[in-house]
C-alpha positions in Angstrom: 10.0 -46.3 -17.1 8.2 -43.1 -16.7 8.3 -40.3 -18.7 9.2 -37.5 -16.7 8.9 -34.9 -18.9 5.2 -36.1 -19.5 4.8 -36.9 -15.8 6.5 -33.4 -14.8 3.4 -31.4 -17.2 0.7 -33.4 -15.8 1.7 -32.7 -12.0 1.3 -29.3 -13.8 -1.8 -29.1 -15.1 -3.1 -30.7 -12.3 -1.8 -27.4 -10.2 -3.6 -25.5 -12.9 -6.7 -27.0 -12.1 -7.0 -27.1 -8.5 -5.8 -23.1 -9.0 -8.7 -22.7 -11.4 -10.9 -24.3 -8.3 -10.0 -21.5 -6.4 -10.6 -18.4 -8.7 -14.6 -18.8 -8.0 -14.5 -19.1 -4.6 -12.2 -15.8 -4.0 -14.0 -14.2 -6.5 -17.5 -14.7 -4.4 -16.4 -14.1 -1.3 -15.0 -10.7 -2.8 -18.0 -10.0 -4.3 -20.8 -11.2 -1.8 -19.0 -10.8 1.9 -16.3 -7.9 0.4 -13.5 -10.4 2.2 -10.5 -10.0 0.4 -8.1 -13.3 0.6 -4.6 -13.0 0.4 -1.1 -14.5 0.7 0.7 -12.8 2.9 -0.2 -9.8 1.7 -0.4 -10.6 -2.1 -4.3 -10.5 -2.7 -5.7 -13.2 -4.9 -8.5 -10.9 -6.2 -8.2 -11.1 -10.2 -5.8 -13.2 -10.2 -5.0 -16.1 -13.1 -4.4 -19.6 -12.4 -0.9 -19.1 -12.7 -0.3 -15.9 -10.4 -2.1 -17.8 -7.9 0.2 -21.1 -7.7 3.2 -18.1 -7.7 1.8 -16.6 -4.8 1.9 -20.3 -3.0 5.5 -20.8 -4.7 6.5 -17.6 -2.9 5.1 -18.8 0.8 8.3 -20.6 1.1 10.3 -18.0 1.3 8.4 -17.3 4.4 7.8 -20.4 6.3 10.4 -22.3 4.3 7.9 -24.7 2.6 5.4 -23.9 -0.2 2.3 -23.6 0.4 -0.3 -26.6 -0.8 -3.0 -25.6 -3.1 -5.3 -28.1 -1.4 -5.1 -26.7 2.2 -5.9 -23.1 0.8 -9.3 -24.8 -1.3 -10.4 -26.2 1.7 -9.5 -23.2 3.6 -11.2 -21.0 1.1 -14.5 -23.3 1.4 -14.7 -23.2 4.7 -14.5 -19.0 4.8 -17.6 -19.5 1.8 -19.6 -21.2 4.7 -19.1 -19.1 7.3 -21.3 -15.5 7.9 -18.0 -13.2 7.7 -17.9 -9.4 6.4 -15.5 -7.2 5.2 -12.1 -8.7 6.2 -8.7 -9.3 4.7 -8.3 -12.5 5.3 -4.6 -14.5 4.9 -4.9 -17.4 3.9 -1.4 -18.5 4.3 -0.7 -17.7 7.9 -4.0 -19.4 8.7 -2.8 -22.2 7.1 0.5 -21.9 8.9 -0.9 -21.7 12.1 -3.4 -24.7 11.3 -0.2 -26.6 10.5 1.2 -25.8 14.0 -2.1 -27.4 15.4 -2.2 -30.9 16.9 -3.3 -33.7 14.4 -6.7 -34.2 13.7 -7.5 -30.8 14.4 -10.8 -29.4 12.8 -10.3 -27.3 10.0 -13.7 -25.6 10.2 -13.8 -25.3 14.3 -10.1 -23.7 13.9 -10.6 -21.1 11.7 -13.9 -20.3 13.3 -11.5 -19.4 16.5 -9.1 -17.6 14.2 -11.8 -15.7 12.4 -14.1 -14.9 16.2 -13.2 -10.9 15.9 -14.8 -10.7 12.4 -18.3 -10.1 12.6 -21.4 -11.9 10.5 -23.0 -10.7 7.4 -25.3 -7.8 8.1 -27.1 -5.4 5.7 -25.1 -2.6 5.4 -24.3 0.1 2.8 -21.4 1.7 5.4 -19.3 3.3 2.3 -17.2 6.5 1.8 -17.4 9.0 -1.1 -13.9 9.8 -2.4 -12.9 12.4 -4.8 -9.2 12.9 -6.4 -8.3 16.6 -6.7 -5.6 16.4 -8.8 -5.1 13.7 -11.5 -1.1 12.6 -11.6 0.9 10.1 -11.1 -0.2 9.4 -7.1 -3.9 10.2 -8.3 -3.8 7.7 -11.2 -2.1 5.0 -8.7 -4.9 5.8 -6.3 -7.4 5.7 -9.4 -6.2 2.3 -10.4 -6.4 1.0 -6.5 -9.8 2.1 -5.6 -11.2 0.9 -9.0 -9.5 -2.7 -8.4 -10.6 -2.6 -4.5 -14.5 -1.7 -5.3 -17.0 -3.7 -4.6 -21.0 -3.9 -3.6 -19.9 -4.2 0.3 -18.8 -1.4 2.6 -15.6 0.1 1.1 -14.5 3.4 -0.8 -15.9 4.7 -3.8 -14.2 6.8 -6.2 -16.6 9.2 -7.1 -15.0 11.9 -8.9 -11.5 13.7 -10.1 -11.2 17.2 -10.1 -8.5 18.7 -12.3 -7.8 21.9 -14.9 -9.0 21.5 -18.5 -6.1 21.6 -20.8 -7.9 21.3 -24.2 -11.2 19.9 -25.8 -9.4 16.5 -25.7 -8.6 16.7 -22.1 -10.9 13.9 -20.8 -9.7 11.5 -23.6 -5.7 12.1 -22.6 -6.8 11.8 -18.7 -8.3 8.1 -19.4 -5.2 7.3 -21.9 -2.9 8.3 -19.2 -4.9 6.1 -16.7 -5.3 3.3 -19.5 -1.2 2.9 -20.2 1.3 3.6 -17.7 5.1 3.2 -18.5 6.0 2.2 -15.1 2.9 0.4 -13.8 1.9 -1.1 -17.6 -1.8 -1.5 -18.4 -5.0 -0.8 -16.5 -6.6 -3.8 -15.6 -9.7 -3.4 -17.1 -12.0 -1.7 -19.4 -12.3 2.4 -19.3 -14.7 4.3 -21.1 -15.3 7.7 -21.9 -18.5 9.9 -21.8 -17.4 13.4 -23.1 -20.7 14.8 -23.1 -21.1 14.0 -19.5 -17.6 14.2 -18.6 -17.5 11.0 -17.4 -14.7 8.2 -17.1 -16.7 4.4 -16.5 -14.1 2.1 -15.4 -14.6 -1.2 -14.7 -18.2 -0.4 -13.6 -17.0 2.3 -11.4 -18.3 6.0 -12.8 -16.2 8.7 -12.4 -17.2 12.4 -12.7 -14.5 14.7 -13.9 -14.6 18.0 -12.7 -12.9 21.1 -14.1 -12.0 23.9 -11.9 -9.8 25.8 -10.7 -10.8 26.8 -7.2 -11.2 24.1 -4.6 -13.6 26.1 -2.8 -16.2 26.5 -5.3 -16.7 23.2 -6.3 -20.2 21.9 -5.9 -20.1 18.1 -4.7 -23.4 17.6 -4.0 -24.7 18.5 -7.3 -23.3 14.8 -8.7 -25.1 13.1 -6.0 -21.7 13.2 -3.7 -21.5 14.1 -0.5 -19.5 13.7 3.2 -16.6 13.0 0.5 -13.0 12.4 1.7 -10.8 15.2 -0.4 -7.5 13.4 -1.8 -5.2 16.3 -2.7 -2.7 15.5 -4.9 -1.6 18.3 -6.5 1.0 19.4 -3.9 -0.1 22.9 -4.5 -0.9 23.3 -1.2 0.3 22.1 2.0 -0.5 24.1 5.1 -4.3 24.5 7.0 -5.1 27.7 4.9 -4.6 26.2 1.9 -6.1 23.3 1.9 -8.7 23.8 4.2 -10.0 26.0 1.0 -11.3 21.8 0.1 -13.9 21.9 3.2 -15.7 25.8 2.1 -16.7 23.0 -1.2 -20.3 21.3 -0.9 -20.4 17.9 0.0 -17.0 17.2 1.6 -15.9 16.3 5.3 -12.0 16.0 5.1 -9.0 16.5 3.7 -6.1 14.1 3.1 -2.7 15.7 1.4 -0.4 13.2 -0.3 2.6 15.0 0.7 4.6 16.1 4.1 1.5 18.7 5.5 3.3 21.6 7.0 2.5 23.9 11.0 0.0 21.4 13.1 -1.3 19.3 10.2 -0.8 15.7 11.6 1.2 13.6 9.1 -0.5 9.9 9.6 2.0 6.8 8.5 -0.7 4.2 8.4 0.3 1.4 11.1 2.0 3.5 13.4 -0.4 6.5 14.1 -3.4 6.4 12.5 -5.5 5.5 15.5 -4.2 9.2 16.7 -7.1 10.4 14.3 -10.1 12.3 15.7 -12.9 13.8 14.6 -12.0 17.1 15.2 -8.8 16.1 12.5 -10.5 17.5 9.1 -7.6 18.7 7.4 -4.5 15.3 7.2 -1.1 14.4 5.6 -0.1 11.0 4.3 3.9 12.0 5.2 5.9 11.1 2.2 6.5 8.1 0.3 10.1 8.0 2.3 8.5 8.8 5.4 6.3 5.9 5.0 9.2 3.6 3.5 11.0 3.8 6.8 8.9 5.0 10.0 7.9 1.1 10.4 10.6 -0.1 10.5 12.3 1.9 13.0 9.3 2.0 14.9 9.9 -2.1 14.9 13.5 -1.5 15.7 12.9 1.2 18.7 10.4 -1.4 20.0 12.9 -4.2 20.4 15.9 -2.6 21.0 16.2 1.3 21.0 17.6 3.5 18.7 20.0 6.1 20.3 20.3 8.1 17.5 21.2 7.8 13.3 21.5 8.5 9.6 19.2 8.0 7.0 20.6 8.1 3.2 17.8 7.5 0.6 18.7 6.7 -2.9 15.5 7.9 -4.8 14.1 7.9 -8.5 13.4 10.9 -10.2 10.3 12.7 -9.9 8.3 15.2 -11.9 9.7 18.0 -9.8 13.0 17.5 -11.8 14.1 18.7 -15.5 14.8 16.2 -17.6 17.5 18.2 -19.4 19.9 20.6 -17.7 17.4 24.1 -16.9 16.9 26.6 -14.5 15.3 25.1 -11.2 14.2 26.8 -8.3 16.0 23.8 -6.0 19.4 23.6 -5.8 21.0 21.1 -8.1 17.5 19.5 -9.2 17.8 21.5 -12.0 20.3 19.3 -13.9 19.4 16.8 -16.4 17.3 13.8 -13.8 17.9 10.8 -16.7 22.1 11.8 -16.6 23.0 12.3 -13.2 23.0 11.3 -9.8 21.6 14.2 -7.4 22.5 14.8 -4.6 19.8 16.9 -2.7 17.3 17.3 0.5 14.8 15.7 2.0 12.7 16.4 5.4 12.0 12.7 6.0 14.5 12.4 8.8 13.1 14.8 10.6 9.3 14.2 9.6 9.7 10.1 11.3 9.0 12.0 14.7 5.7 14.1 13.6 4.4 9.9 13.5 7.3 9.0 16.3 7.5 11.8 18.7 10.6 9.8 20.2 12.8 10.2 17.2 12.6 14.0 17.7 16.1 15.1 17.4 17.8 11.7 16.9 17.7 11.2 12.7 19.6 13.0 9.9 19.1 12.3 6.6 20.1 13.2 2.6 19.0 11.7 -0.6 20.5 11.0 -4.1 17.9 11.6 -7.0 18.9 8.5 -9.5 17.9 8.1 -12.9 15.4 5.4 -12.5 11.7 6.2 -12.9 9.9 4.3 -9.9 11.2 2.5 -6.7 13.8 3.6 -3.8 15.6 2.6 -1.3 16.4 4.0 2.6 19.6 2.9 4.0 19.0 3.4 7.5 22.7 3.6 9.7 21.8 3.7 13.1 22.9 2.7 16.6 20.9 0.9 18.9 20.7 0.7 22.2 21.8 -2.6 23.1 23.9 -5.4 20.7 22.3 -7.2 17.7 23.3 -9.9 16.0 22.8 -9.7 12.0 20.8 -13.0 12.3 18.9 -12.2 15.3 18.5 -8.4 13.7 16.9 -10.3 10.2 15.0 -12.9 12.4 13.1 -10.3 14.3 12.0 -8.2 11.0 11.0 -11.2 9.4 8.6 -12.5 12.1 7.5 -8.9 12.0 6.4 -8.9 8.5 4.7 -12.0 8.9 3.6 -11.7 12.5 2.9 -8.7 13.8 0.4 -5.6 13.4 2.9 -4.1 11.1 2.1 -6.7 8.7 0.7 -4.2 5.8 3.7 -2.1 5.9 6.9 -4.2 6.1 8.1 -6.8 3.6 11.3 -8.8 4.2 13.2 -10.6 1.2 16.1 -12.8 1.5 17.3 -13.1 -3.0 21.4 -12.4 -4.0 19.6 -11.5 -7.7 16.8 -8.6 -6.7 16.9 -5.7 -7.9 14.4 -2.0 -7.8 12.5 -3.3 -10.9 11.6 -6.2 -8.4 9.5 -4.0 -6.5 7.9 -2.3 -8.7 4.2 -2.8 -7.8 5.0 -3.9 -4.5 2.3 -3.0 -2.1 4.2 -2.7 1.3 5.4 0.6 2.5 9.0 -1.0 3.1 11.0 -4.2 2.0 14.0 -4.9 4.3 16.9 -6.8 2.2 18.5 -9.1 4.7 20.8 -10.3 2.6 22.5 -6.7 2.9 22.0 -6.3 6.8 25.0 -5.1 8.5 25.4 -6.0 12.4 28.3 -4.7 14.3 27.7 -4.7 18.2 24.5 -2.2 18.9 25.5 -0.2 15.1 23.6 -1.8 12.4 22.8 -0.4 8.7 19.4 -1.8 7.2 18.5 -1.5 3.4 14.8 -0.8 2.8 13.6 -0.6 -0.6 10.0 1.0 -1.3 8.0 1.6 -4.7 7.9 5.2 -3.8 4.5 5.8 -6.5 2.8 1.9 -5.6 3.5 0.9 -2.3 2.8 4.8 -1.0 -0.3 4.7 -2.9 -1.6 1.8 -0.8 -0.5 3.1 2.6 -2.7 6.8 1.5 -5.5 4.2 0.2 -5.1 2.3 4.2 -5.7 5.9 5.7 -8.5 6.8 3.6 -10.0 3.8 4.5 -9.6 4.5 8.0 -10.5 8.3 7.7 -14.2 6.6 6.0 -14.6 4.1 8.7 -14.4 1.3 6.0 -10.9 -0.4 7.1 -11.0 -4.2 6.7 -10.3 -6.1 9.8 -6.7 -8.2 9.2 -7.4 -11.1 10.2 -5.9 -13.8 12.1 -5.5 -10.8 14.3 -2.0 -9.7 14.6 0.3 -9.2 17.6 2.3 -6.1 18.5 5.6 -6.2 17.2 6.7 -6.3 20.7 5.5 -9.9 21.4 7.1 -11.2 18.3 
């Protein structure tokens, strides 16, 4: 009689061995070709064998069955033999599409057809320098992402951070905050500080720390930085006059604000209106975390069903602009203790949606409730559609949008009776639809959208920077417009 314990353990270690064989293929594709491999958006770069297995297991939520490790290995081997460069390849979608083909279909020819829009490898130094002006919650997460995504090929290069000096040990404290994070955990790699030269070396990325109180007077060219995209995450300036100071500095070309912009500054939600950016747009905004969280879902709903009007209620984690305990604050109610209270406050996200989607002008109202959690928020969308829809049809549509549409990087979908806010820490989508919470009654629907208001938003910011710098990788297989899903 077979010992089930021994058999189960043997099968597990066989799976681990198969996953271990993938790792050098994944690494080589990224290091030499700048090809990022993922499973339904979950990047495989720098993952352990067990993390690779978990990603394959999680794929069952999308297609009803676990992704086979052996098929992924075969796909990775084919990718390694092809002349492709700078692309984001979803191997799970490739595997799913291949499974729909006639039996006996040649895998290599199938992948060539799916990736035909990806160009051959060419000698290219197309990169974009990035400067982080400010190094707070968003600034440090942007740094982590840029460092993790650094490659020898085309892409974004984090060159410097600009901060105000707070004592002789400032650079050590900045490095320590990058190294350890109470919400997002330890930095994945090594960090070295050169106090004499004011640099931080993180996983081979040399970051110049520049001390300045005046954005207009910094000479970036003195550090070998030119045509840099300055990402202002201080929130100090929101209008074109204030942010335009960055363009007076030597070595800058564009400015991106990580907060809603005022006046005529375009508010960009990547995936929705990033194609509207022109060479004339020198000052841009990446909008807010909530605007990024809800706009893609609203866009998908509007294109399929039409949205008449609605209300957005945001249950939002507390932020640094609130007080830990009761104290004076210029904002109503925000002076009350953030860690003890639910704080009703205003949000401009509902109105801001119309800056990315003009057809929503005047259609949405909104409020926010700040709650005593450090990260991950939820938007409750209470909407009246232009047509009736069932809960099942609505969920099926949004699930397919998250898998097969051009909003795959923005919208995720989950159905789990046990999932809670901490499970979404580190989720890299702009928003995650909670399918089990969906309510539909005729043309009235209520959707619950989770979002990591720090990391998910930061990933959206990086995608916008990549687009501005002309280095955003093509996502393949090419996704359809949501109207075709």
